mmCIF file of the N, C-alpha and C atoms, coordinates in Angstrom:
data_MODEL
# 
_entry.id   MODEL 
# 
loop_
_atom_site.group_PDB 
_atom_site.id 
_atom_site.type_symbol 
_atom_site.label_atom_id 
_atom_site.label_alt_id 
_atom_site.label_comp_id 
_atom_site.label_asym_id 
_atom_site.label_entity_id 
_atom_site.label_seq_id 
_atom_site.pdbx_PDB_ins_code 
_atom_site.Cartn_x 
_atom_site.Cartn_y 
_atom_site.Cartn_z 
_atom_site.occupancy 
_atom_site.B_iso_or_equiv 
_atom_site.pdbx_formal_charge 
_atom_site.auth_seq_id 
_atom_site.auth_comp_id 
_atom_site.auth_asym_id 
_atom_site.auth_atom_id 
_atom_site.pdbx_PDB_model_num 
ATOM 1   N N  . UNK A 1 1  ? 47.730 -13.685 -40.261 1.00 0.00 ? 1  UNK A N  1 
ATOM 2   C CA . UNK A 1 1  ? 48.445 -14.830 -39.758 1.00 0.00 ? 1  UNK A CA 1 
ATOM 3   C C  . UNK A 1 1  ? 47.457 -15.994 -39.639 1.00 0.00 ? 1  UNK A C  1 
ATOM 4   N N  . UNK A 1 2  ? 47.885 -17.130 -40.067 1.00 0.00 ? 2  UNK A N  1 
ATOM 5   C CA . UNK A 1 2  ? 47.087 -18.348 -40.004 1.00 0.00 ? 2  UNK A CA 1 
ATOM 6   C C  . UNK A 1 2  ? 47.687 -19.241 -38.935 1.00 0.00 ? 2  UNK A C  1 
ATOM 7   N N  . UNK A 1 3  ? 46.902 -19.590 -37.918 1.00 0.00 ? 3  UNK A N  1 
ATOM 8   C CA . UNK A 1 3  ? 47.431 -20.378 -36.805 1.00 0.00 ? 3  UNK A CA 1 
ATOM 9   C C  . UNK A 1 3  ? 47.105 -21.858 -36.936 1.00 0.00 ? 3  UNK A C  1 
ATOM 10  N N  . UNK A 1 4  ? 45.881 -22.182 -37.374 1.00 0.00 ? 4  UNK A N  1 
ATOM 11  C CA . UNK A 1 4  ? 45.455 -23.580 -37.464 1.00 0.00 ? 4  UNK A CA 1 
ATOM 12  C C  . UNK A 1 4  ? 44.729 -23.825 -38.777 1.00 0.00 ? 4  UNK A C  1 
ATOM 13  N N  . UNK A 1 5  ? 44.771 -25.090 -39.215 1.00 0.00 ? 5  UNK A N  1 
ATOM 14  C CA . UNK A 1 5  ? 44.036 -25.520 -40.405 1.00 0.00 ? 5  UNK A CA 1 
ATOM 15  C C  . UNK A 1 5  ? 43.130 -26.665 -40.005 1.00 0.00 ? 5  UNK A C  1 
ATOM 16  N N  . UNK A 1 6  ? 41.945 -26.670 -40.543 1.00 0.00 ? 6  UNK A N  1 
ATOM 17  C CA . UNK A 1 6  ? 41.032 -27.776 -40.320 1.00 0.00 ? 6  UNK A CA 1 
ATOM 18  C C  . UNK A 1 6  ? 41.229 -28.819 -41.402 1.00 0.00 ? 6  UNK A C  1 
ATOM 19  N N  . UNK A 1 7  ? 41.344 -30.073 -40.994 1.00 0.00 ? 7  UNK A N  1 
ATOM 20  C CA . UNK A 1 7  ? 41.557 -31.152 -41.961 1.00 0.00 ? 7  UNK A CA 1 
ATOM 21  C C  . UNK A 1 7  ? 40.351 -32.073 -42.046 1.00 0.00 ? 7  UNK A C  1 
ATOM 22  N N  . UNK A 1 8  ? 39.285 -31.711 -41.349 1.00 0.00 ? 8  UNK A N  1 
ATOM 23  C CA . UNK A 1 8  ? 38.078 -32.529 -41.359 1.00 0.00 ? 8  UNK A CA 1 
ATOM 24  C C  . UNK A 1 8  ? 36.953 -31.837 -40.625 1.00 0.00 ? 8  UNK A C  1 
ATOM 25  N N  . UNK A 1 9  ? 35.912 -32.585 -40.327 1.00 0.00 ? 9  UNK A N  1 
ATOM 26  C CA . UNK A 1 9  ? 34.712 -32.041 -39.711 1.00 0.00 ? 9  UNK A CA 1 
ATOM 27  C C  . UNK A 1 9  ? 34.774 -31.983 -38.186 1.00 0.00 ? 9  UNK A C  1 
ATOM 28  N N  . UNK A 1 10 ? 35.651 -32.754 -37.580 1.00 0.00 ? 10 UNK A N  1 
ATOM 29  C CA . UNK A 1 10 ? 35.677 -32.854 -36.122 1.00 0.00 ? 10 UNK A CA 1 
ATOM 30  C C  . UNK A 1 10 ? 36.618 -31.821 -35.509 1.00 0.00 ? 10 UNK A C  1 
ATOM 31  N N  . UNK A 1 11 ? 36.070 -31.056 -34.562 1.00 0.00 ? 11 UNK A N  1 
ATOM 32  C CA . UNK A 1 11 ? 36.862 -30.064 -33.854 1.00 0.00 ? 11 UNK A CA 1 
ATOM 33  C C  . UNK A 1 11 ? 36.866 -30.480 -32.394 1.00 0.00 ? 11 UNK A C  1 
ATOM 34  N N  . UNK A 1 12 ? 37.981 -30.572 -31.747 1.00 0.00 ? 12 UNK A N  1 
ATOM 35  C CA . UNK A 1 12 ? 39.309 -30.111 -32.139 1.00 0.00 ? 12 UNK A CA 1 
ATOM 36  C C  . UNK A 1 12 ? 40.186 -31.192 -32.774 1.00 0.00 ? 12 UNK A C  1 
ATOM 37  N N  . UNK A 1 13 ? 39.671 -32.413 -32.934 1.00 0.00 ? 13 UNK A N  1 
ATOM 38  C CA . UNK A 1 13 ? 40.502 -33.518 -33.436 1.00 0.00 ? 13 UNK A CA 1 
ATOM 39  C C  . UNK A 1 13 ? 41.114 -33.221 -34.802 1.00 0.00 ? 13 UNK A C  1 
ATOM 40  N N  . UNK A 1 14 ? 40.399 -32.530 -35.662 1.00 0.00 ? 14 UNK A N  1 
ATOM 41  C CA . UNK A 1 14 ? 40.866 -32.291 -37.024 1.00 0.00 ? 14 UNK A CA 1 
ATOM 42  C C  . UNK A 1 14 ? 41.535 -30.931 -37.214 1.00 0.00 ? 14 UNK A C  1 
ATOM 43  N N  . UNK A 1 15 ? 41.939 -30.297 -36.121 1.00 0.00 ? 15 UNK A N  1 
ATOM 44  C CA . UNK A 1 15 ? 42.708 -29.059 -36.219 1.00 0.00 ? 15 UNK A CA 1 
ATOM 45  C C  . UNK A 1 15 ? 44.177 -29.380 -36.062 1.00 0.00 ? 15 UNK A C  1 
ATOM 46  N N  . UNK A 1 16 ? 44.995 -28.730 -36.873 1.00 0.00 ? 16 UNK A N  1 
ATOM 47  C CA . UNK A 1 16 ? 46.442 -28.894 -36.751 1.00 0.00 ? 16 UNK A CA 1 
ATOM 48  C C  . UNK A 1 16 ? 47.102 -27.543 -36.970 1.00 0.00 ? 16 UNK A C  1 
ATOM 49  N N  . UNK A 1 17 ? 48.275 -27.355 -36.385 1.00 0.00 ? 17 UNK A N  1 
ATOM 50  C CA . UNK A 1 17 ? 48.983 -26.087 -36.585 1.00 0.00 ? 17 UNK A CA 1 
ATOM 51  C C  . UNK A 1 17 ? 49.241 -25.843 -38.077 1.00 0.00 ? 17 UNK A C  1 
ATOM 52  N N  . UNK A 1 18 ? 49.058 -24.610 -38.487 1.00 0.00 ? 18 UNK A N  1 
ATOM 53  C CA . UNK A 1 18 ? 49.306 -24.244 -39.882 1.00 0.00 ? 18 UNK A CA 1 
ATOM 54  C C  . UNK A 1 18 ? 50.808 -24.138 -40.110 1.00 0.00 ? 18 UNK A C  1 
ATOM 55  N N  . UNK A 1 19 ? 51.324 -24.946 -40.993 1.00 0.00 ? 19 UNK A N  1 
ATOM 56  C CA . UNK A 1 19 ? 52.740 -24.933 -41.367 1.00 0.00 ? 19 UNK A CA 1 
ATOM 57  C C  . UNK A 1 19 ? 52.821 -24.641 -42.860 1.00 0.00 ? 19 UNK A C  1 
ATOM 58  N N  . UNK A 1 20 ? 53.671 -23.718 -43.234 1.00 0.00 ? 20 UNK A N  1 
ATOM 59  C CA . UNK A 1 20 ? 53.727 -23.289 -44.633 1.00 0.00 ? 20 UNK A CA 1 
ATOM 60  C C  . UNK A 1 20 ? 54.019 -24.445 -45.581 1.00 0.00 ? 20 UNK A C  1 
ATOM 61  N N  . UNK A 1 21 ? 54.950 -25.341 -45.221 1.00 0.00 ? 21 UNK A N  1 
ATOM 62  C CA . UNK A 1 21 ? 55.281 -26.439 -46.130 1.00 0.00 ? 21 UNK A CA 1 
ATOM 63  C C  . UNK A 1 21 ? 54.091 -27.387 -46.300 1.00 0.00 ? 21 UNK A C  1 
ATOM 64  N N  . UNK A 1 22 ? 53.286 -27.574 -45.251 1.00 0.00 ? 22 UNK A N  1 
ATOM 65  C CA . UNK A 1 22 ? 52.092 -28.409 -45.387 1.00 0.00 ? 22 UNK A CA 1 
ATOM 66  C C  . UNK A 1 22 ? 51.051 -27.754 -46.283 1.00 0.00 ? 22 UNK A C  1 
ATOM 67  N N  . UNK A 1 23 ? 50.877 -26.444 -46.110 1.00 0.00 ? 23 UNK A N  1 
ATOM 68  C CA . UNK A 1 23 ? 49.910 -25.720 -46.940 1.00 0.00 ? 23 UNK A CA 1 
ATOM 69  C C  . UNK A 1 23 ? 50.308 -25.762 -48.415 1.00 0.00 ? 23 UNK A C  1 
ATOM 70  N N  . UNK A 1 24 ? 51.588 -25.572 -48.683 1.00 0.00 ? 24 UNK A N  1 
ATOM 71  C CA . UNK A 1 24 ? 52.065 -25.608 -50.062 1.00 0.00 ? 24 UNK A CA 1 
ATOM 72  C C  . UNK A 1 24 ? 51.916 -27.009 -50.638 1.00 0.00 ? 24 UNK A C  1 
ATOM 73  N N  . UNK A 1 25 ? 52.275 -28.022 -49.863 1.00 0.00 ? 25 UNK A N  1 
ATOM 74  C CA . UNK A 1 25 ? 52.130 -29.405 -50.336 1.00 0.00 ? 25 UNK A CA 1 
ATOM 75  C C  . UNK A 1 25 ? 50.676 -29.729 -50.646 1.00 0.00 ? 25 UNK A C  1 
ATOM 76  N N  . UNK A 1 26 ? 49.780 -29.279 -49.779 1.00 0.00 ? 26 UNK A N  1 
ATOM 77  C CA . UNK A 1 26 ? 48.348 -29.525 -50.006 1.00 0.00 ? 26 UNK A CA 1 
ATOM 78  C C  . UNK A 1 26 ? 47.855 -28.782 -51.240 1.00 0.00 ? 26 UNK A C  1 
ATOM 79  N N  . UNK A 1 27 ? 48.321 -27.558 -51.433 1.00 0.00 ? 27 UNK A N  1 
ATOM 80  C CA . UNK A 1 27 ? 47.922 -26.783 -52.616 1.00 0.00 ? 27 UNK A CA 1 
ATOM 81  C C  . UNK A 1 27 ? 48.377 -27.476 -53.894 1.00 0.00 ? 27 UNK A C  1 
ATOM 82  N N  . UNK A 1 28 ? 49.609 -27.967 -53.898 1.00 0.00 ? 28 UNK A N  1 
ATOM 83  C CA . UNK A 1 28 ? 50.128 -28.678 -55.074 1.00 0.00 ? 28 UNK A CA 1 
ATOM 84  C C  . UNK A 1 28 ? 49.327 -29.956 -55.304 1.00 0.00 ? 28 UNK A C  1 
ATOM 85  N N  . UNK A 1 29 ? 49.035 -30.704 -54.238 1.00 0.00 ? 29 UNK A N  1 
ATOM 86  C CA . UNK A 1 29 ? 48.252 -31.937 -54.375 1.00 0.00 ? 29 UNK A CA 1 
ATOM 87  C C  . UNK A 1 29 ? 46.863 -31.652 -54.940 1.00 0.00 ? 29 UNK A C  1 
ATOM 88  N N  . UNK A 1 30 ? 46.239 -30.584 -54.486 1.00 0.00 ? 30 UNK A N  1 
ATOM 89  C CA . UNK A 1 30 ? 44.919 -30.227 -55.007 1.00 0.00 ? 30 UNK A CA 1 
ATOM 90  C C  . UNK A 1 30 ? 44.991 -29.826 -56.481 1.00 0.00 ? 30 UNK A C  1 
ATOM 91  N N  . UNK A 1 31 ? 46.048 -29.106 -56.848 1.00 0.00 ? 31 UNK A N  1 
ATOM 92  C CA . UNK A 1 31 ? 46.214 -28.726 -58.251 1.00 0.00 ? 31 UNK A CA 1 
ATOM 93  C C  . UNK A 1 31 ? 46.367 -29.973 -59.115 1.00 0.00 ? 31 UNK A C  1 
ATOM 94  N N  . UNK A 1 32 ? 47.140 -30.936 -58.637 1.00 0.00 ? 32 UNK A N  1 
ATOM 95  C CA . UNK A 1 32 ? 47.331 -32.176 -59.391 1.00 0.00 ? 32 UNK A CA 1 
ATOM 96  C C  . UNK A 1 32 ? 46.029 -32.968 -59.459 1.00 0.00 ? 32 UNK A C  1 
ATOM 97  N N  . UNK A 1 33 ? 45.330 -33.034 -58.368 1.00 0.00 ? 33 UNK A N  1 
ATOM 98  C CA . UNK A 1 33 ? 44.093 -33.809 -58.297 1.00 0.00 ? 33 UNK A CA 1 
ATOM 99  C C  . UNK A 1 33 ? 43.032 -33.261 -59.243 1.00 0.00 ? 33 UNK A C  1 
ATOM 100 N N  . UNK A 1 34 ? 42.932 -31.965 -59.341 1.00 0.00 ? 34 UNK A N  1 
ATOM 101 C CA . UNK A 1 34 ? 41.875 -31.366 -60.147 1.00 0.00 ? 34 UNK A CA 1 
ATOM 102 C C  . UNK A 1 34 ? 42.347 -30.914 -61.526 1.00 0.00 ? 34 UNK A C  1 
ATOM 103 N N  . UNK A 1 35 ? 43.527 -31.382 -61.928 1.00 0.00 ? 35 UNK A N  1 
ATOM 104 C CA . UNK A 1 35 ? 43.984 -31.193 -63.291 1.00 0.00 ? 35 UNK A CA 1 
ATOM 105 C C  . UNK A 1 35 ? 44.465 -29.803 -63.649 1.00 0.00 ? 35 UNK A C  1 
ATOM 106 N N  . UNK A 1 36 ? 44.824 -28.997 -62.660 1.00 0.00 ? 36 UNK A N  1 
ATOM 107 C CA . UNK A 1 36 ? 45.351 -27.671 -62.976 1.00 0.00 ? 36 UNK A CA 1 
ATOM 108 C C  . UNK A 1 36 ? 46.735 -27.825 -63.591 1.00 0.00 ? 36 UNK A C  1 
ATOM 109 N N  . UNK A 1 37 ? 47.007 -27.023 -64.580 1.00 0.00 ? 37 UNK A N  1 
ATOM 110 C CA . UNK A 1 37 ? 48.318 -27.046 -65.210 1.00 0.00 ? 37 UNK A CA 1 
ATOM 111 C C  . UNK A 1 37 ? 49.277 -26.192 -64.386 1.00 0.00 ? 37 UNK A C  1 
ATOM 112 N N  . UNK A 1 38 ? 50.452 -26.710 -64.102 1.00 0.00 ? 38 UNK A N  1 
ATOM 113 C CA . UNK A 1 38 ? 51.464 -25.944 -63.417 1.00 0.00 ? 38 UNK A CA 1 
ATOM 114 C C  . UNK A 1 38 ? 52.832 -26.489 -63.809 1.00 0.00 ? 38 UNK A C  1 
ATOM 115 N N  . UNK A 1 39 ? 53.855 -25.711 -63.562 1.00 0.00 ? 39 UNK A N  1 
ATOM 116 C CA . UNK A 1 39 ? 55.209 -26.194 -63.776 1.00 0.00 ? 39 UNK A CA 1 
ATOM 117 C C  . UNK A 1 39 ? 56.067 -25.794 -62.581 1.00 0.00 ? 39 UNK A C  1 
ATOM 118 N N  . UNK A 1 40 ? 57.195 -26.429 -62.438 1.00 0.00 ? 40 UNK A N  1 
ATOM 119 C CA . UNK A 1 40 ? 58.052 -26.222 -61.275 1.00 0.00 ? 40 UNK A CA 1 
ATOM 120 C C  . UNK A 1 40 ? 58.540 -24.783 -61.166 1.00 0.00 ? 40 UNK A C  1 
ATOM 121 N N  . UNK A 1 41 ? 58.845 -24.155 -62.283 1.00 0.00 ? 41 UNK A N  1 
ATOM 122 C CA . UNK A 1 41 ? 59.328 -22.776 -62.248 1.00 0.00 ? 41 UNK A CA 1 
ATOM 123 C C  . UNK A 1 41 ? 58.257 -21.828 -61.731 1.00 0.00 ? 41 UNK A C  1 
ATOM 124 N N  . UNK A 1 42 ? 57.026 -22.013 -62.173 1.00 0.00 ? 42 UNK A N  1 
ATOM 125 C CA . UNK A 1 42 ? 55.931 -21.166 -61.701 1.00 0.00 ? 42 UNK A CA 1 
ATOM 126 C C  . UNK A 1 42 ? 55.697 -21.355 -60.208 1.00 0.00 ? 42 UNK A C  1 
ATOM 127 N N  . UNK A 1 43 ? 55.752 -22.597 -59.724 1.00 0.00 ? 43 UNK A N  1 
ATOM 128 C CA . UNK A 1 43 ? 55.586 -22.848 -58.300 1.00 0.00 ? 43 UNK A CA 1 
ATOM 129 C C  . UNK A 1 43 ? 56.713 -22.216 -57.496 1.00 0.00 ? 43 UNK A C  1 
ATOM 130 N N  . UNK A 1 44 ? 57.928 -22.330 -57.988 1.00 0.00 ? 44 UNK A N  1 
ATOM 131 C CA . UNK A 1 44 ? 59.072 -21.738 -57.293 1.00 0.00 ? 44 UNK A CA 1 
ATOM 132 C C  . UNK A 1 44 ? 58.926 -20.225 -57.205 1.00 0.00 ? 44 UNK A C  1 
ATOM 133 N N  . UNK A 1 45 ? 58.519 -19.605 -58.291 1.00 0.00 ? 45 UNK A N  1 
ATOM 134 C CA . UNK A 1 45 ? 58.346 -18.151 -58.290 1.00 0.00 ? 45 UNK A CA 1 
ATOM 135 C C  . UNK A 1 45 ? 57.236 -17.739 -57.328 1.00 0.00 ? 45 UNK A C  1 
ATOM 136 N N  . UNK A 1 46 ? 56.172 -18.511 -57.271 1.00 0.00 ? 46 UNK A N  1 
ATOM 137 C CA . UNK A 1 46 ? 55.021 -18.155 -56.444 1.00 0.00 ? 46 UNK A CA 1 
ATOM 138 C C  . UNK A 1 46 ? 55.279 -18.386 -54.958 1.00 0.00 ? 46 UNK A C  1 
ATOM 139 N N  . UNK A 1 47 ? 55.966 -19.475 -54.583 1.00 0.00 ? 47 UNK A N  1 
ATOM 140 C CA . UNK A 1 47 ? 56.061 -19.865 -53.183 1.00 0.00 ? 47 UNK A CA 1 
ATOM 141 C C  . UNK A 1 47 ? 57.469 -19.809 -52.581 1.00 0.00 ? 47 UNK A C  1 
ATOM 142 N N  . UNK A 1 48 ? 58.466 -19.474 -53.353 1.00 0.00 ? 48 UNK A N  1 
ATOM 143 C CA . UNK A 1 48 ? 59.845 -19.478 -52.865 1.00 0.00 ? 48 UNK A CA 1 
ATOM 144 C C  . UNK A 1 48 ? 60.049 -18.531 -51.688 1.00 0.00 ? 48 UNK A C  1 
ATOM 145 N N  . UNK A 1 49 ? 59.394 -17.383 -51.687 1.00 0.00 ? 49 UNK A N  1 
ATOM 146 C CA . UNK A 1 49 ? 59.569 -16.431 -50.594 1.00 0.00 ? 49 UNK A CA 1 
ATOM 147 C C  . UNK A 1 49 ? 59.098 -17.012 -49.262 1.00 0.00 ? 49 UNK A C  1 
ATOM 148 N N  . UNK A 1 50 ? 58.078 -17.857 -49.271 1.00 0.00 ? 50 UNK A N  1 
ATOM 149 C CA . UNK A 1 50 ? 57.592 -18.497 -48.043 1.00 0.00 ? 50 UNK A CA 1 
ATOM 150 C C  . UNK A 1 50 ? 58.611 -19.490 -47.523 1.00 0.00 ? 50 UNK A C  1 
ATOM 151 N N  . UNK A 1 51 ? 59.149 -20.282 -48.423 1.00 0.00 ? 51 UNK A N  1 
ATOM 152 C CA . UNK A 1 51 ? 60.132 -21.299 -48.034 1.00 0.00 ? 51 UNK A CA 1 
ATOM 153 C C  . UNK A 1 51 ? 61.389 -20.638 -47.489 1.00 0.00 ? 51 UNK A C  1 
ATOM 154 N N  . UNK A 1 52 ? 61.875 -19.627 -48.181 1.00 0.00 ? 52 UNK A N  1 
ATOM 155 C CA . UNK A 1 52 ? 63.090 -18.940 -47.728 1.00 0.00 ? 52 UNK A CA 1 
ATOM 156 C C  . UNK A 1 52 ? 62.876 -18.238 -46.395 1.00 0.00 ? 52 UNK A C  1 
ATOM 157 N N  . UNK A 1 53 ? 61.707 -17.669 -46.176 1.00 0.00 ? 53 UNK A N  1 
ATOM 158 C CA . UNK A 1 53 ? 61.402 -16.993 -44.921 1.00 0.00 ? 53 UNK A CA 1 
ATOM 159 C C  . UNK A 1 53 ? 61.477 -17.959 -43.750 1.00 0.00 ? 53 UNK A C  1 
ATOM 160 N N  . UNK A 1 54 ? 60.992 -19.170 -43.946 1.00 0.00 ? 54 UNK A N  1 
ATOM 161 C CA . UNK A 1 54 ? 60.982 -20.161 -42.870 1.00 0.00 ? 54 UNK A CA 1 
ATOM 162 C C  . UNK A 1 54 ? 62.363 -20.759 -42.605 1.00 0.00 ? 54 UNK A C  1 
ATOM 163 N N  . UNK A 1 55 ? 63.253 -20.666 -43.543 1.00 0.00 ? 55 UNK A N  1 
ATOM 164 C CA . UNK A 1 55 ? 64.603 -21.196 -43.362 1.00 0.00 ? 55 UNK A CA 1 
ATOM 165 C C  . UNK A 1 55 ? 65.478 -20.218 -42.594 1.00 0.00 ? 55 UNK A C  1 
ATOM 166 N N  . UNK A 1 56 ? 65.102 -18.952 -42.606 1.00 0.00 ? 56 UNK A N  1 
ATOM 167 C CA . UNK A 1 56 ? 65.917 -17.920 -41.936 1.00 0.00 ? 56 UNK A CA 1 
ATOM 168 C C  . UNK A 1 56 ? 65.793 -17.969 -40.435 1.00 0.00 ? 56 UNK A C  1 
# 
């Protein structure tokens, strides 16, 4: 279980609660930033179970 994510060097100012949608958004942004190839279907297959779990 992941409770907090660090977003910078300062603790506790740069700690925030770990939210699955934020983690996924950040992962996608990093993939785009560093030129990783991905497509929407692959992302849906990889992360859909997390999104559906949080909606229940």
